[in-house]
C-alpha positions, -999 to +999 in steps of 0.1 A: +640-416+857+645-450+874+651-472+844+649-481+809+631-510+788+637-524+756+608-539+734+605-558+702+574-544+687+570-574+662+569-599+690+559-578+719+588-590+741+600-565+767+629-565+791+638-539+817+677-537+812+686-506+832+671-501+866+681-481+899+677-514+917+701-536+894+733-542+910+759-544+881+796-537+873+781-512+846+764-482+863+754-451+845+747-427+871+727-444+896+714-469+872+726-503+871+728-520+835+721-556+827+735-559+791+724-594+786+687-582+786+693-552+763+710-577+738+685-605+744+657-582+734+669-551+717+696-566+697+674-593+683+646-569+675+671-546+654+683-576+635+646-588+630+639-553+618+667-553+594+654-584+577+616-580+579+604-544+583+601-516+558+613-490+582+639-495+611+631-477+644+656-475+671+648-454+705+675-448+714+711-447+713+723-434+744+748-435+773+735-468+787+729-487+753+764-481+742+777-500+770+770-531+748+794-537+720+770-561+704+742-534+705+766-509+691+777-534+662+741-541+653+733-506+651+761-500+627+751-529+606+715-515+606+727-483+592+740-502+562+709-517+554+691-502+525+658-492+546+646-459+560+656-457+597+644-434+624+670-433+652+672-412+686+703-402+697+718-390+730+725-352+721+756-346+744+773-381+741+806-381+726+807-420+721+824-429+689+793-448+675+771-416+680+798-394+666+803-417+634+763-417+630+764-378+632+793-376+603+772-399+580+762-382+548+729-401+546+719-390+579+695-361+585+694-349+623+664-332+638+668-317+673+638-324+694+627-292+714+595-284+734+588-261+709+590-283+677+581-318+694+544-318+682+552-307+647+580-334+643+562-364+636+544-345+604+580-334+596+594-369+596+565-383+577+572-357+551+610-366+550+601-404+548+579-397+517+609-380+500+600-344+506+629-320+506+625-300+538 
């Protein structure tokens, strides 16, 4: 991987916020992080989804994204909105936000593996429809 983008699916706005050619004080491995780009598109997209969408989808809350305190706060706020949410988490991260999400009683965690990857969309739809799987 050489970089990461954030996209607001309602507006189409996209920004590359982490890239191996970005020079930054914040480096995750060899990838430089431009927090302002993550916050300008990603944070506003989450806020807009909380207000205007039926389902909130955040892909992903990982090692790079948690470098932004504002991003972490807006994710926490989104978790308290009374709407269904699909959220991908970095599996190995011990960041306090990810630990808090994993400990919540109102969260169902599904691990994505090469074996179950093709079946997960169907399972997620069933869960979102209230089926007990």
